[in-house]
C-alpha positions as CSV (number, residue, x, y, z in Angstrom):
1,M,-4.5,14.9,0.3
2,S,-7.2,15.5,2.8
3,E,-7.1,15.8,6.3
4,R,-9.2,12.7,6.3
5,A,-7.5,10.5,4.5
6,A,-4.2,11.1,5.9
7,A,-6.3,10.3,9.5
8,H,-7.0,6.9,7.8
9,I,-3.3,6.7,6.5
10,D,-2.3,7.2,10.2
11,R,-4.3,4.9,11.9
12,G,-3.5,2.4,9.4
13,W,0.0,2.7,10.1
14,E,-0.3,2.6,13.9
15,L,-2.9,-0.8,13.3
16,H,0.2,-2.4,10.8
17,A,2.6,-1.5,13.8
18,R,0.6,-3.3,16.1
19,R,0.2,-6.3,13.7
20,Q,-3.3,-5.8,13.5
21,Y,-3.1,-6.2,9.6
22,E,-7.2,-7.2,8.8
23,Q,-8.0,-3.3,10.8
24,A,-5.2,-1.6,9.2
25,I,-6.6,-3.0,5.9
26,E,-9.8,-1.3,6.8
27,E,-8.1,1.7,7.2
28,F,-5.9,2.3,4.2
29,R,-9.1,1.6,2.2
30,K,-11.1,3.7,3.6
31,A,-8.3,6.5,3.0
32,I,-8.6,5.6,-0.3
33,E,-12.4,5.8,-0.3
34,V,-11.6,9.3,0.7
35,D,-8.9,9.8,-1.9
36,G,-8.4,7.4,-4.7
37,N,-4.9,8.8,-5.7
38,A,-3.6,8.4,-2.0
39,I,-0.4,6.6,-3.0
40,D,0.3,6.0,0.9
41,A,-2.7,4.3,1.7
42,Y,-2.4,2.1,-1.6
43,Y,1.5,1.0,-0.2
44,G,0.1,0.7,3.2
45,L,-3.0,-1.4,2.1
46,G,-0.3,-3.5,0.2
47,L,1.9,-4.3,3.1
48,A,-0.6,-5.0,5.5
49,A,-2.8,-7.5,2.7
50,K,0.9,-9.0,2.4
51,A,1.1,-9.7,6.1
52,A,-2.4,-11.1,6.4
53,G,-1.7,-13.2,3.9
54,R,-3.7,-11.9,0.9
55,K,-1.8,-11.9,-1.4
56,E,-4.3,-11.0,-4.5
57,T,-5.3,-7.7,-2.4
58,A,-1.4,-7.0,-1.8
59,I,-0.6,-7.7,-5.6
60,A,-3.6,-5.3,-6.8
61,A,-2.3,-2.2,-3.8
62,F,1.2,-2.5,-4.6
63,E,0.4,-2.5,-8.9
64,K,-1.8,0.7,-7.9
65,V,1.2,2.3,-6.5
66,L,3.4,1.4,-9.6
67,T,0.7,3.4,-11.5
68,L,0.4,6.5,-9.6
69,L,4.5,7.0,-9.1
70,P,4.1,9.8,-11.5
71,T,2.1,11.5,-9.6
72,V,4.7,12.2,-6.9
73,E,6.6,15.3,-6.8
74,D,9.5,14.5,-4.6
75,R,11.3,11.9,-6.8
76,G,13.9,10.6,-4.2
77,K,10.1,9.0,-2.9
78,A,9.4,8.0,-6.1
79,Q,12.3,5.9,-6.6
80,I,12.3,4.5,-3.1
81,L,8.7,3.6,-3.4
82,S,9.2,2.3,-7.1
83,R,12.0,-0.1,-6.2
84,L,10.4,-1.5,-2.6
85,T,7.3,-1.9,-4.6
86,Q,9.1,-3.9,-6.9
87,A,10.4,-6.2,-4.6
88,H,7.4,-6.7,-2.2
89,L,5.8,-8.1,-6.2
90,Q,8.3,-10.1,-6.8
91,W,8.2,-11.6,-3.5
92,L,4.7,-11.9,-3.9
93,R,4.7,-13.6,-7.5
94,G,7.4,-15.8,-6.8
95,S,5.7,-17.2,-3.8
96,N,2.5,-17.5,-5.9
97,G,4.5,-19.6,-8.1
98,E,4.0,-17.1,-11.0
99,A,7.1,-15.9,-13.5
């Protein structure tokens, strides 16, 4: 991952921690523009969008995380991301009334 993408991701997490979810969403999106395979940016985007009540954006981001999991070299990280992402998707889909 490039330093530019990593800087946007770090800024996104800082904003998320301050509950500035819309600004965090923008930072994670900037990271994705720089690196379309930045799984951490998609995961952060999903969390920030979920917190901001933007369910469709969150679902799309979390689904992208699942498609990128095979690219994660650290299998432990991949397993954790998979479980967390699936739990978020289940909650989001359940709260939308979807199956």
